[in-house]
C-alpha positions, 0 to 999 in steps of 0.5 A, a space after each residue: 648724974 646724967 638723966 637716963 629715964 624720962 617719965 610723964 605723970 599719970 594725968 599726961 596719959 593721952 586723952 585721944 588716939 591719933 588717926 593718921 588716916 585723916 592726914 595721909 596725903 594719899 588715903 589707903 585703898 579700900 578693903 574689898 568684899 571678896 565676893 562683890 569686890 565692892 568696898 566693905 562698910 561698917 555694917 560688913 565689918 561689924 559682923 566680925 569685929 565690934 561696931 566701934 572698932 569697925 567704925 574706927 577702921 574705916 574712919 579717914 576724917 577724924 584726926 583724933 579719937 577719944 580714949 574712953 575714960 575706963 580704958 584710960 584708967 586701965 592704962 594708968 596701971 602701967 602708963 606712961 611707960 618710960 622713955 630711956 636714953 641708952 647710954 650704955 649701948 651708945 658707949 659700947 658702940 662708940 657712936 656719937 648718936 643719941 639712942 632712946 627707947 620707949 620701954 613697952 615691956 613694963 606693961 602687965 603682960 610684958 609688951 605693947 599689945 595691951 594698949 589695943 587689947 584693953 580698948 577692944 575688950 572694952 568696946 566688946 563689953 559695951 556692945 553686949 559681947 560675951 566671948 572674944 576670939 583671936 590668933 596669936 604668934 609668939 603669944 604676946 597678943 594672946 596674953 594681952 587679950 586674955 588679960 583684957 578679957 578677964 578685966 572686962 568679964 569676957 570669955 576668950 579663945 585663942 588660936 596660937 600658931 603651932 610652932 610658937 605653941 611648942 617653942 613658947 609653952 609659958 606664953 600658953 600658960 599665961 593665957 590659961 592663968 587669965 582663963 583663956 582657952 588656948 588651941 594650937 593652930 592648925 587644929 581639928 576644931 574648925 573647918 579651916 584647920 581640918 582643910 589645912 591639915 588634910 593638905 599638909 598634915 605636918 603644918 607648923 602653923 602661921 598667923 594666916 592659919 590661926 586667923 582663919 580658925 579664929 574668924 571661923 569660931 567668931 562667926 559660928 559662936 553667938 555673942 562672939 566677936 573677933 579681935 586682932 592684935 596687928 595689921 588693922 587700922 583700929 589696932 595701930 590707932 590704939 597703939 598711938 599712945 606710944 608715940 604720943 607719949 614719946 613726943 612729950 618725953 622727947 621734949 623733956 629730953 630736949 631732943 627730937 628724933 632724926 630716926 624712928 624705928 619699930 620691928 615689923 610683923 603687921 604694923 602695930 608697934 611700928 605704927 604706934 611709935 611712928 605715926 604721931 611723929 610722922 604727922 609732922 613730916 606730912 606738914 613739912 615741919 620735920 624730916 624724920 626717917 622712919 624704919 620698919 625692921 622685919 625678918 629676912 625669912 618673912 620680908 613682906 615689906 622688902 620683897 613682897 608685892 603691893 596687891 589685894 590679898 586675904 589677911 588669912 590663909 583660908 580666905 575668910 577675911 576681906 581683901 586688903 591692899 597690902 604688901 604681901 608674900 601671898 596669903 598661903 605663904 609659910 614662913 620658916 620657924 623663926 623665934 620671932 613668932 610675932 613677925 611671921 605674918 605674910 602681909 602688912 597693914 593697909 596704912 603702912 603699905 600705902 606709906 611705904 608705897 608713897 615713900 614716907 618710910 623705909 623697910 629693912 630685913 635682918 637674918 635671925 642671927 644678927 637680931 639675937 646678937 643685937 639683943 644680947 648687946 642690948 641686954 649686956 649694956 641696958 640690963 633688959 633682955 628683949 623679945 626676939 621681935 624687939 631685937 629686930 628694932 634694936 638691930 636696926 638702931 645699932 646699924 644706924 648708930 654705927 653708920 653715925 660712927 663712920 660718918 661722924 654724924 650726931 643723930 638722935 635715934 628712937 626705937 620701940 622696945 615692944 616687949 621683954 624676952 623673959 619667956 623667950 629664953 629657949 630662943 636665947 639658949 639656941 642662939 648661945 649654943 650656936 644653933 641660930 644662923 
């Protein structure tokens, strides 16, 4: 029987996260205080984030950061996640390419987001924080933080983008099961939300608006810290457990990826799968191609500008050097709610600027076509966000079919779509174009 799944034992869960900033030939430009225009410090950031995450955010020297043992123990509940050879997909496409996917959908909340949520909740608890707040689009990050907060005895408040709150009611329910307070954003509960609704009464929300509300709540609430599920450097740091495991698993498979792919909203799962492999490109050992797959309706990497911009709509955050569509950009109401963000993280933005990775964008219909093909051949219904990575993998595999090249393709299946079936209903009814 041909081997399809490659697993690692529990004792092979990584003991350290990989900090790509230490190896980057050109370091990311600094975040700036919007008032003084000076680089932010750990002290500046720790007024909003917990102190350890603030240190990790600005650390450009240490290649490896220890994973706390208590976090590793929590990882062991679902890690190491499987690396799977997609034989069914390969056969359906008739491609000579070998396609692998790292299956992050097996986590307790169904996506990769828990890798950072557990770490951030742990550090907050160690610091004496009692409450955490955040934003969420599709709800994967909100669900992850709600669960992690419960694990470490914290209270969680989540602002969910209004259109996703309405499209994906069961994600709201999951967060509430874990004890979180969930509010559709923009709301009347914050100054930022009131201002947005005054300007645009029927505003359907964006990650930028939800971030503004969560940041405001964190600043106004004693014992509360803000947490973030993507974009920031410390988040992609925590997600590198994905790629570090995948490296070992590809060795078990006897192959090495020619192409590594991740869907892209702010950069968390793309960085998680790609950064550990990218360090070998920096050293000249390998020449892997890295592809970030984003929605055509929110194409910050393919059509955005590289400049300093706020991470939120109200302008509460530091100024970030990023590829951006503008912090007041209002994306269309696509079902891949986790990808509806106006900007890219500073690390990915610098890597794209320097030519170490590529970006492609997809119309929504093509991604659902890819998701259905994957489901019918591999038996897993993927999240709408993950469908973008699958679409990119299929495109590359079909190119191999045309050219006769036998490449090895690896992508991150960042989450399952079992709570996104309303979106699939829309696609199957012919209402997604």
